Every structure is written in structure tokens, then in C-alpha cells.
C-alpha positions in Angstrom: 54.8 39.6 38.6 51.6 37.7 38.0 48.7 39.3 36.3 45.5 40.2 38.2 42.0 40.9 37.1 42.4 44.5 38.2 45.6 45.0 36.2 44.0 43.4 33.1 41.1 46.0 33.3 43.6 48.9 32.9 46.2 47.2 30.8 46.6 49.0 27.4 50.4 48.9 26.7 51.1 46.9 23.5 53.4 43.9 24.1 53.6 40.6 26.0 52.4 40.6 29.6 53.5 37.4 31.4 51.6 35.7 34.1 54.1 32.9 34.7 54.8 29.4 33.4 54.8 30.6 29.8 51.3 32.1 30.0 51.0 35.7 28.8 48.5 38.2 27.4 49.6 39.7 24.1 48.2 43.2 23.5 48.4 44.5 19.9 48.7 48.1 18.8 45.2 47.9 17.4 43.9 46.9 20.9 43.6 43.1 20.4 44.1 41.0 23.6 45.1 37.4 23.0 46.1 34.7 25.5 49.1 32.7 24.5 51.2 29.9 26.1 54.9 29.6 25.2 56.2 26.1 25.5 58.9 23.8 24.1 58.3 20.4 22.6 60.7 18.3 20.6 63.4 20.9 21.1 61.3 23.6 19.4 59.7 26.7 21.0 56.0 26.9 20.1 53.0 29.0 20.9 49.5 27.9 21.8 46.5 30.2 21.4 44.2 30.1 24.4 41.5 32.6 23.5 40.7 36.3 23.5 40.3 38.5 26.5 37.9 39.4 28.1 35.8 36.6 26.6 38.4 34.2 28.2 39.2 35.5 31.7 42.4 35.1 33.7 41.1 32.1 35.6 40.0 30.2 32.5 43.3 31.1 30.7 45.3 29.7 33.7 43.2 26.5 33.6 43.8 26.0 29.9 47.5 26.6 30.4 47.5 24.0 33.2 45.8 21.4 30.9 48.4 22.1 28.2 51.3 21.7 30.7 49.8 18.4 31.8 49.8 17.2 28.1 53.4 18.2 27.9 54.3 16.2 30.9 52.6 13.2 29.3 54.8 13.6 26.3 52.2 15.2 24.0 52.3 18.4 22.0 49.3 20.5 23.1 49.3 22.3 19.8 49.0 19.1 17.8 46.3 17.8 20.2 44.4 21.0 19.6 44.8 20.7 15.8 43.7 17.0 15.9 40.7 17.8 18.0 39.6 20.5 15.6 40.1 18.2 12.6 38.1 15.5 14.4 35.3 17.9 15.2 35.2 19.1 11.6 35.1 15.5 10.4 32.3 14.5 12.7 30.3 17.6 11.9 30.6 16.9 8.2 29.6 13.2 8.8 26.1 13.6 10.2 23.8 10.6 10.1 21.7 12.3 7.3 24.8 13.2 5.2 26.3 9.7 5.4 22.9 8.1 4.8 22.6 10.1 1.6 25.9 8.8 0.4 25.0 5.3 1.4 21.8 5.5 -0.6 23.7 6.8 -3.7 26.1 3.9 -3.3 23.3 1.3 -3.1 21.1 2.9 -5.8 22.3 0.7 -8.7 21.2 -2.3 -6.7 17.7 -1.0 -6.1 14.6 -0.2 -8.1 13.8 3.5 -8.0 10.7 3.0 -5.9 12.7 0.9 -3.4 15.3 3.7 -3.0 12.6 6.3 -2.5 10.8 4.1 0.1 14.0 3.7 2.1 14.8 7.4 1.9 11.2 8.2 3.0 11.3 6.0 6.1 14.6 7.5 7.2 13.3 11.0 6.7 10.1 10.3 8.6 11.4 8.3 11.5 15.1 8.9 12.0 16.3 12.2 10.6 14.0 14.5 12.6 15.7 13.6 15.9 19.1 12.1 14.8 19.8 13.3 11.3 21.7 16.4 12.1 23.9 14.7 14.7 27.4 13.5 14.0 27.2 9.7 13.5 30.0 9.2 16.1 28.0 11.0 18.8 24.8 8.9 18.5 24.5 6.2 21.1 22.8 2.8 20.5 20.1 3.6 23.0 19.0 6.6 21.0 18.5 4.5 17.9 16.7 1.9 19.9 14.4 4.6 21.3 13.6 5.9 17.8 12.9 2.4 16.6 10.6 1.5 19.5 8.7 4.7 18.9 7.9 3.3 15.4 6.8 0.0 16.9 4.6 1.8 19.5 2.4 3.3 16.7 1.6 -0.2 15.5 4.2 -0.4 12.7 6.3 -3.3 14.0 7.4 -4.5 10.6 8.5 -1.0 9.6 10.4 -0.6 12.9 12.5 -3.7 12.1 13.2 -2.5 8.6 14.3 1.0 9.8 16.6 -0.6 12.4 18.3 -2.8 9.8 18.8 0.2 7.5 20.4 2.3 10.3 22.7 -0.7 11.1 23.6 -1.0 7.4 24.4 2.7 7.2 26.8 2.4 10.2 28.5 -0.7 8.7 29.0 1.2 5.4 30.3 4.3 7.3 33.0 2.2 9.1 34.0 0.5 5.8 34.4 3.9 4.1 36.1 5.5 7.1 33.4 8.0 7.8 33.4 6.8 11.5 36.0 4.9 13.4 33.8 2.2 15.0 30.2 0.9 14.9 28.2 1.5 18.1 25.2 -0.2 16.6 26.7 -3.7 16.4 24.8 -5.0 19.5 21.4 -3.8 18.4 19.6 -7.1 17.6 16.0 -6.7 16.4 14.7 -9.7 18.3 16.1 -8.3 21.6 14.5 -4.9 21.0 11.2 -5.4 19.2 8.3 -7.6 20.2 7.6 -10.8 18.3 5.0 -10.4 15.6 3.0 -12.7 13.5 4.0 -12.8 9.8 1.1 -12.0 7.6 1.1 -12.8 4.0 -0.4 -10.5 1.4 -4.0 -11.2 0.7 -4.5 -13.2 -2.4 -7.5 -13.5 -4.6 -9.2 -16.9 -4.2 -9.9 -18.9 -7.3 -13.6 -18.9 -6.6 -13.6 -15.1 -6.8 -11.9 -15.0 -10.2 -15.2 -14.7 -12.2 -16.4 -11.8 -10.1 -13.0 -10.0 -10.2 -12.5 -10.4 -14.0 -16.1 -9.2 -14.6 -15.5 -6.1 -12.4 -12.2 -5.4 -14.2 -14.0 -5.4 -17.6 -16.4 -2.6 -16.4 -13.9 -0.7 -14.2 -14.2 3.0 -15.1 -10.7 4.0 -14.1 -7.7 4.8 -16.3 -7.6 2.4 -19.3 -3.8 1.9 -18.7 -4.5 0.8 -15.1 -6.9 -1.8 -16.3 -4.5 -3.1 -18.9 -1.6 -3.1 -16.4 -3.7 -5.2 -14.0 -4.5 -7.6 -16.9 -0.8 -7.9 -17.8 0.0 -8.5 -14.2 -2.4 -11.4 -13.9 -1.3 -12.9 -17.3 2.4 -12.8 -16.6 2.5 -13.6 -12.8 5.2 -10.8 -12.6 5.7 -8.6 -9.6 3.7 -5.4 -9.5 6.9 -3.3 -9.6 8.1 -5.2 -12.7 4.8 -4.4 -14.6 4.6 -0.8 -13.4 8.1 0.0 -14.6 7.9 -1.9 -17.9 9.3 -0.2 -20.9 8.4 -0.8 -24.5 12.1 -1.6 -25.3 11.8 -4.7 -23.2 9.1 -6.3 -25.4 9.4 -8.3 -28.6 5.7 -8.7 -29.5 6.5 -10.7 -32.7 8.5 -13.2 -30.6 5.9 -13.0 -27.7 8.7 -12.3 -25.2 9.3 -9.8 -22.4 12.9 -9.5 -21.2 13.1 -7.7 -17.9 16.7 -6.4 -17.3 18.5 -7.4 -14.2 18.5 -4.0 -12.7 14.7 -4.1 -12.4 14.5 -7.5 -10.9 14.4 -8.2 -7.2 17.2 -10.8 -7.5 19.2 -8.7 -10.0 19.0 -11.4 -12.7 17.6 -10.9 -16.1 14.1 -12.5 -16.4 12.6 -13.7 -19.6 8.8 -13.9 -19.6 7.0 -15.7 -22.4 3.9 -13.9 -23.4 0.6 -15.6 -24.1 -1.6 -14.6 -27.0 -3.8 -12.7 -24.5 -0.8 -10.8 -23.0 0.3 -9.7 -26.5 -3.3 -8.5 -27.1 -3.1 -6.4 -23.9 0.1 -4.8 -25.0 -1.2 -4.1 -28.5 -4.2 -2.4 -26.9 -2.0 -0.2 -24.8 0.5 0.6 -27.7 -1.5 3.5 -29.3 -1.9 5.0 -25.8 1.7 5.1 -24.6 4.1 3.9 -27.3 5.0 7.6 -28.1 5.8 8.5 -24.5 9.4 9.9 -24.4 10.1 7.9 -21.3 9.4 4.6 -23.0 7.1 3.6 -20.2 4.3 1.2 -21.1 2.2 2.3 -18.1 3.1 5.9 -17.2 1.3 7.7 -14.4 -1.7 9.6 -15.6 -0.7 12.5 -13.4 3.1 12.5 -13.8 3.8 11.2 -17.3 7.6 11.0 -16.6 7.0 8.4 -13.8 5.4 4.9 -13.8 2.1 4.1 -12.2 2.4 4.6 -8.5 2.9 1.7 -6.0 -0.6 2.1 -4.7 -2.4 2.3 -8.0 -3.2 -1.4 -8.4 -4.4 -1.9 -4.8 -6.5 1.3 -4.9 -8.2 0.1 -8.1 -8.9 -3.3 -6.6 -10.3 -1.7 -3.5 -12.7 0.4 -5.7 -13.8 -2.8 -7.4 -14.8 -4.2 -4.0 -11.7 -6.3 -3.1 -10.2 -4.1 -0.4 -8.6 -6.3 2.3 -9.4 -9.5 0.4 -6.9 -9.3 -2.4 -3.7 -7.4 -3.4 -1.9 -7.0 -6.7 1.0 -9.1 -5.4 -1.4 -11.8 -4.4 -2.0 -12.7 -8.0 1.4 -14.5 -7.9 0.1 -16.7 -5.1 -3.1 -17.5 -7.0 -1.0 -18.5 -10.1 1.3 -20.7 -8.1 -1.6 -22.4 -6.3 -3.6 -23.2 -9.4 -0.7 -24.3 -11.6 0.7 -26.5 -8.9 -2.6 -28.1 -8.3 -3.1 -28.8 -12.0 0.2 -30.6 -12.1 2.7 -28.4 -13.9 6.3 -29.0 -13.0 7.1 -27.0 -9.8 10.5 -26.0 -11.2 8.9 -24.5 -14.3 6.4 -22.6 -12.0 9.2 -21.3 -9.7 11.2 -20.2 -12.7 8.3 -18.3 -14.1 7.9 -16.6 -10.7 11.6 -15.6 -10.9 12.3 -17.3 -7.6 16.0 -17.7 -7.3 17.5 -21.1 -7.5 20.4 -21.4 -5.0 21.9 -24.5 -6.6 24.1 -23.2 -9.4 23.9 -26.3 -11.5 20.1 -26.4 -11.3 20.0 -22.7 -12.0 21.9 -23.1 -15.2 19.7 -26.0 -16.3 16.6 -23.9 -15.6 17.8 -21.0 -17.8 18.6 -23.3 -20.7 15.6 -25.5 -20.9 12.5 -24.0 -19.3 11.5 -21.2 -21.7 9.4 -23.5 -24.0 7.8 -25.1 -20.9 7.0 -21.8 -19.5 5.5 -20.6 -22.7 3.1 -23.5 -22.6 2.4 -22.8 -19.0 1.6 -19.2 -19.5 -0.7 -19.9 -22.5 -2.6 -22.5 -20.4 -2.9 -19.9 -17.6 -4.2 -17.2 -19.9 -6.8 -19.7 -21.3 -7.7 -20.7 -17.8 -8.4 -17.0 -16.9 -10.6 -16.6 -20.0 -12.5 -19.7 -19.0 -13.1 -18.4 -15.4 -14.2 -15.0 -16.8 -16.8 -16.8 -18.9 -18.0 -18.5 -15.7 -16.7 -21.9 -16.4 -16.4 -24.2 -13.4 -13.0 -25.7 -13.8 -12.1 -28.7 -11.8 -8.5 -28.7 -10.9 -7.0 -32.2 -10.9 -4.5 -33.0 -8.2 -0.9 -33.5 -9.1 0.1 -37.2 -8.9 2.2 -38.0 -5.9 
């Protein structure tokens, strides 16, 4: 005799109370009421839990039993299907976008500078995690990522939008490779098909005609002494701002006038040797009594947080206070160095090597490493003397390189 809702309301006798087709309500001596489905699969009798009464009513229990029988007819074991579904749900809940992104960042960290890693993490935390971070990666659709990226673009940050999109795509590629998700739903997201075209703007570079004014302002700048000296070293070496900010005393051999930047701190992940001019060595000797004893070994520690290097914005903020906001950036010193030294007639290969631009031709790259250090030492001493001349107000005519 089939069960009814009325009978279930008064049913108290412990035991199995069948509804038909293997479905029954098991009442325990303690008063528990559990729906079960008895079935056979692979020659074995099995049980499938369908819920607790009255939270799961008779109608729902019958529907669940019907679904299980249909799985049996298709040759599947409903118990195994349930187990696999639970495992999949647990896997997906453990592999949210934020959790997997954190593991991706840890995996990539040895390839990045510390400030690069923090910048990447910050953009994801600001623009992706608030809406998508807690979601299982497998549940996020391409359209949702596209919507998040276009929202970044809408606030006028088109370049940032492109970077965030590329980072999300990289996380998904990594997740597939490491079996965190089965497939990559972001493959068809192409930046050029989502974001508007934008003009590429280069960082503002100090013009040669403004050098006397800038160098004079730097001499009287009332900011932190280490910031002033860091800017001087930046100009004298044509290094990247991050390379100077993160410099450590262990990298310098002042007696040999050489700065060896380890591969892990270089953009191209290749060790870079920087010959130091007489003026660059003087800068470092001036800083030495101020920071040599720092436990971190940093040449230019942050004046606020001594365990960290100067912040990314320190240089440009100082230049802005000197009256060069919008007209020059710290990174732009490299462009000025390149322009002047090329116009004077120095070997372009020597200049490119000094700028640590990567040579794609392996034979030429090996040649550059073995022969250009002496040439670059002469180049950098000329450049330091040139800056001294411009600070003194000398009008220097730059001869054109012969064709």
C-alpha cells in the first residue's frame, strides 16, 4: 500500500515503510525519518539516501526516486552519480577564482619583481574579485569577465582593462594545465574584439633643453636625501626605476666601479652588468653612511617603511614637486639617454646593451655579453660628464652620427 501525506503525519512505528518501486521511509527508534531508495546495480543491492522527512516531502521523494530509476535504465549507478556530483561540487567550491588566482601568483612569483606581483594582485582585488572572486572558476561565463573588463574601460582605464583581461586569461590557462578546471571558457575573449582601440602614449621624457633646469632643481630639492641620490643614480646609469629602487649594497663593487643586477630583478630575467662612472660611484659613497647598515641591505629604503624599497611613485612625485609634473617621468630618463648618445654617434648596439634591451639573435647576444663592457664603461663616463656639463649650463652641440 502506497504512502500518503496523511499517513506520514501520524506514522511513528520504527521500521521501513514502503511506497513502491523500492522507495521507502525509514523511521528510527529515536524518531528520525529518512527517505531511502532500494535498487540493484551490477548484481548488488544498494541504498540511496533521498533526504529527511518532513523537509523532503512525499512528492519530492517520489520525483527523486524517479530520477534515480531513469539513471538505472541508462545503465548508471545513481549512488555513484550522487557521489561524483558531490565531489565535483566540492572541487569547484574549493577552486574559486580568487583561490586559484592566489596559487597562480605564487607559481609566477619567482619570475616577477615584488612590486610587479603586488601590482597584479591589487588590480585583481580591485576589479575582479569583488564580483567574481568567490565564484567557482568553472561557473564563470566569458560574458561575465567581459562585463567586468568593460567596466574598467568605462572609467577611462583602457590600458588597465587590457592588462586585467590578459591576467584573467592567464589564470584560466594555468588552471586547466594544473587540473583545477576541466576546460577554459575564456579562450575566445580577444582584447581587440572587446575593448576600443586606443592610442599608445609613451612615458613623458625630459627634453635635453630642460636638463640644466632639472639638475639645478635636483640640487636644491628639500626632500629625502636618499630620494635625491636615487634620482641621480637613475640618470647616471640609465637603469629602470625599479632596478634602482630595489638596489642592494651586495650588488655593488665600488672598487671595480661595477653594479651587477641579478637576473631575478631584471625585466628580461638576465643578469645585467652596469659599469659605474666616477660620478655614480660618488653618489653611492654619499649614500653609504645613510643606509649601508640597513638590515635589509637596501641602498634606497623607504623613509617610512625601512624594510621596503622606495615606493614606485616616489621618483615621479619628487619630479612633480620640482615642477616637472606631466612633462617628465623617471622612466623617461632612459629615452633621453638613448636620444643623446645615439645622436652623438655611439654604437647603437652598445647603447641597447646598456639599456638591457634583449637581443633576440643568440649569436649577437653572446657577442654583446663578451665584448661591450669596456665600451659601455666609456659610454657611461661620457654620459656622466655630459650631465655635469649641462648642469653647469654648457651649451653642448650634438654632432649627428655619420650615415
